[in-house]
N, C-alpha and C positions, 0 to 999 in steps of 0.2 A: 573176189574170188565173182568168176564171167556169167552171166544164165542165159543163154542161145535162147531161149525162147520167155518172155517174158510178158503175163498178163496185162502190166499195169503199161509197157510201151505201143504206146498206137501208134506206133511207124510198124510194127512187126522184128521192131533192129531189135539190137542189146542191147544192153552199157550198164557200167561199172560202179558207178556211183545213183544211188536214188539221192544229195542230194546238186548233184549236178543235173539230173532227172529231172527235179520241179525246179527249177533254177529254170531250168526252158521252156516250164509251164507255164514261169512268170512273164518272161518277157513274151510271149506270144500276144497276140496282140486278141480279142473278143473273134470270133469265130456267129456267131449274135449279132443283129442290124437294134440300131435303135425301135423302127417299132416294130420290130418281133419281142424283141427286148419288153414293150412298154406291151403287146396281145397276152406274151405268160403272161405279167404283172397281171391284167386283170381279168385273167379267169382264176389264176392263185385267188386272191383277191374275191371272188363270189365263190370258189367253192367254201373256202376257209368262216365267209361268212355266215353260211346257210351254215358250215358246224358249231358256229359262234353261238348261236341264233337256237340251236335247239337249248332245252334241258338239262341239269348235268342230273343222271342215274341217283337213284335214293343211294344206294348201294354206296357209289361217290362220294356222298355227303355222312353219313354214318362211321366211315372209315374218316373221314375232314373231324369231323365230333370229336372223333374219336381219338386225335390228334390231333385236337385240341388240351380236350382233358386232360391229358400226358400234362402240356405245355406248361397246362395253371395247374399242377402236381410240384410241379419242378421248380417253379416262381418263387 
């Protein structure tokens, strides 16, 4: 079945076989150069390191405690 408009097709055209489209996507070279990849990586590390340094909310700690108690009962 041929779709005349497919949001997943960046060219705006249509394609019959999703597998063929996926294969052509893998053959493309990365659009992002090394310097940009490094800059993105550094930014992501900065954001996630800040998140990781935050304390775990008490509600989550309580839920984890409940899960551990249930696992202890099973063993």
